[in-house]
C-alpha positions as CSV (number, residue, x, y, z in Angstrom):
1,M,-112.8,55.5,56.6
2,R,-111.2,56.0,53.4
3,T,-108.6,53.6,52.1
4,Q,-105.3,55.0,50.9
5,F,-102.8,53.4,48.5
6,D,-99.9,54.4,46.2
7,M,-98.8,51.6,43.8
8,Q,-96.5,51.5,41.0
9,K,-97.4,49.5,37.8
10,R,-95.5,48.3,35.0
11,I,-96.4,49.8,31.6
12,V,-95.0,48.4,28.4
13,S,-95.4,49.3,24.8
14,L,-97.3,47.0,22.6
15,E,-94.2,46.2,20.8
16,N,-92.7,45.2,24.1
17,L,-95.6,43.0,25.0
18,K,-95.4,41.1,21.8
19,A,-91.6,40.5,22.3
20,M,-92.3,39.3,26.0
21,C,-95.0,37.0,24.7
22,E,-92.5,35.5,22.2
23,H,-89.8,35.4,24.8
24,I,-91.8,33.3,27.1
25,S,-93.6,31.1,24.6
26,G,-92.3,27.6,24.6
27,M,-93.1,24.3,22.6
28,A,-96.5,23.8,24.3
29,H,-97.0,27.2,26.1
30,K,-97.9,29.8,23.5
31,Y,-98.6,33.4,24.3
32,E,-99.6,35.8,21.6
33,V,-101.4,39.2,21.5
34,S,-104.7,38.3,19.8
35,K,-106.8,41.6,19.9
36,V,-106.1,45.2,20.3
37,S,-108.5,47.8,20.6
38,R,-108.4,51.5,21.7
39,S,-108.7,50.7,25.4
40,R,-108.0,47.0,25.7
41,V,-105.4,44.3,24.7
42,H,-106.0,40.7,24.7
43,V,-103.3,38.1,25.2
44,T,-104.1,34.6,24.4
45,Y,-102.4,31.6,26.2
46,S,-102.9,28.1,25.0
47,N,-101.6,25.0,26.6
48,P,-103.0,21.9,25.1
49,D,-104.4,19.4,27.6
50,E,-103.7,15.7,27.5
51,Y,-106.1,15.2,24.6
52,G,-104.5,17.8,22.4
53,N,-107.5,20.4,22.9
54,P,-106.0,23.8,22.8
55,R,-107.9,25.2,25.9
56,P,-107.2,29.0,25.1
57,I,-107.2,31.3,28.0
58,V,-107.4,35.2,27.3
59,A,-106.1,37.8,29.6
60,V,-107.4,41.4,29.3
61,F,-105.2,44.4,29.9
62,A,-105.8,48.0,29.8
63,A,-104.3,50.0,26.9
64,I,-103.3,53.7,27.4
65,P,-103.1,55.7,24.0
66,S,-99.7,57.1,23.1
67,A,-98.4,59.4,20.6
68,E,-97.9,56.4,18.3
69,V,-101.5,55.1,17.6
70,E,-100.3,51.7,16.7
71,N,-98.1,51.2,19.8
72,P,-100.3,52.0,22.9
73,G,-99.0,51.5,26.5
74,I,-100.3,48.4,28.1
75,V,-100.7,48.2,31.9
76,L,-99.4,44.8,33.0
77,D,-102.3,44.4,35.5
78,L,-104.7,41.7,34.7
79,L,-108.3,43.0,34.3
80,R,-110.0,39.8,33.7
81,C,-109.3,36.3,32.6
82,I,-111.7,34.8,29.8
83,G,-111.9,31.1,29.7
84,D,-110.8,30.4,33.2
85,Q,-112.5,27.1,34.0
86,D,-111.2,26.5,37.5
87,G,-110.4,30.0,38.9
88,Y,-106.7,29.4,38.9
89,D,-105.9,29.7,35.1
90,Y,-105.1,33.3,35.6
91,Q,-101.8,32.0,37.2
92,A,-100.8,31.1,33.6
93,F,-100.1,34.7,33.0
94,D,-97.6,35.1,36.0
95,Q,-94.8,34.4,33.5
96,L,-95.9,37.4,31.5
97,L,-96.5,39.7,34.3
98,Y,-92.9,39.0,35.8
99,C,-91.0,38.8,32.4
100,P,-87.7,40.5,32.8
101,T,-87.2,43.8,30.8
102,L,-86.4,43.1,27.4
103,Y,-84.4,45.4,25.2
104,R,-84.0,45.8,21.3
105,F,-80.3,44.3,20.8
106,I,-78.7,45.3,17.5
107,G,-76.3,42.7,16.8
108,P,-73.7,42.2,13.9
109,G,-75.1,42.5,10.5
110,W,-77.8,44.6,11.6
111,Q,-80.4,45.7,9.0
112,P,-83.5,48.0,9.5
113,N,-86.2,46.1,11.4
114,M,-83.9,43.1,12.1
115,W,-83.3,43.3,15.8
116,E,-83.6,40.8,18.4
117,W,-85.1,41.3,21.7
118,K,-83.0,40.3,24.7
119,T,-82.5,40.6,28.4
120,R,-79.7,42.5,30.0
121,Q,-78.0,39.3,31.0
122,Q,-78.2,38.1,27.3
123,I,-76.7,41.3,25.8
124,D,-73.9,41.5,28.4
125,G,-73.3,37.7,28.2
126,T,-72.5,37.7,32.0
127,D,-74.1,38.0,35.3
128,R,-70.7,39.4,37.0
129,Y,-70.1,43.1,37.0
130,L,-67.3,45.4,38.2
131,C,-69.0,47.6,40.8
132,P,-68.0,51.3,41.4
133,D,-66.2,50.2,44.7
134,G,-63.8,48.3,42.5
135,I,-65.1,44.7,43.5
136,T,-66.4,42.1,40.8
137,R,-69.7,40.7,42.1
138,T,-72.6,38.6,40.7
139,V,-75.9,40.3,40.3
140,D,-78.9,38.7,42.1
141,Y,-81.7,38.7,39.5
142,S,-84.2,37.2,41.8
143,H,-83.9,40.2,44.1
144,P,-87.0,42.5,44.1
145,Y,-84.9,45.7,43.7
146,T,-83.2,44.3,40.6
147,N,-84.9,46.0,37.9
148,S,-84.2,48.0,34.7
149,T,-82.7,50.7,36.9
150,F,-80.9,49.1,39.7
151,A,-79.0,45.9,40.2
152,A,-78.8,44.1,43.7
153,F,-75.6,42.4,44.7
154,D,-75.3,40.1,47.8
155,V,-72.4,41.6,49.9
156,T,-72.9,39.3,52.9
157,A,-69.3,38.0,52.5
158,D,-67.9,41.7,52.2
159,T,-69.8,42.6,55.4
160,P,-68.0,42.7,58.6
161,R,-69.3,40.4,61.5
162,E,-69.9,43.5,63.7
163,Y,-72.5,45.0,61.3
164,F,-74.8,42.0,61.9
165,E,-74.2,42.2,65.6
166,R,-75.3,45.8,65.6
167,R,-78.2,45.5,63.1
168,G,-79.2,42.1,63.3
169,G,-80.0,39.9,60.2
170,N,-77.7,37.7,58.3
171,R,-77.7,39.2,54.7
172,H,-76.8,42.4,53.3
173,F,-77.1,43.8,49.8
174,A,-75.8,46.6,47.8
175,Y,-77.6,48.5,45.0
176,F,-76.0,50.1,42.0
177,T,-77.5,51.6,39.0
178,W,-76.7,49.8,35.7
179,S,-74.8,52.8,34.3
180,D,-72.3,52.5,37.1
181,L,-71.4,48.9,36.3
182,T,-69.1,47.4,33.9
183,P,-69.8,43.8,32.6
184,A,-66.9,41.4,33.8
185,K,-66.4,38.3,31.6
């Protein structure tokens, strides 16, 4: 028997990966791109233990060559984890794998190579949007269909009771493309 599967993988540029590492790094948790080769990229995670030892863990991702030699595509699928002591350290990279999409934001006083990386919510300054049907709603960023193309909105309150009686369930979502939405402050 042959196994069949069809999957979508997130692929980001090396510049985006560096921005993602910076975005999720904190005071104690530090992510950085530590090595780039023709076919692999290493991201080092360091979270000091209670004695101050850095305990670095390295995640290895596949790199896909692109037209820009110094900016390959990185497949965000963990190939292996180096330095994993207890078999669960790979979970330290979940935050990187599920990092929201970041965009280059050109703010006031912009100068060449002086951009910031921000999420859509940070750029728009709100999570409320005027939808194409004329209603202002709050986007559900935790919904799995909310991504760089679509926004999911919980419209349970807007849905008539008869809808749930006919179809079952207790929640209803509406999906719109970001280009159809207008930020509402």
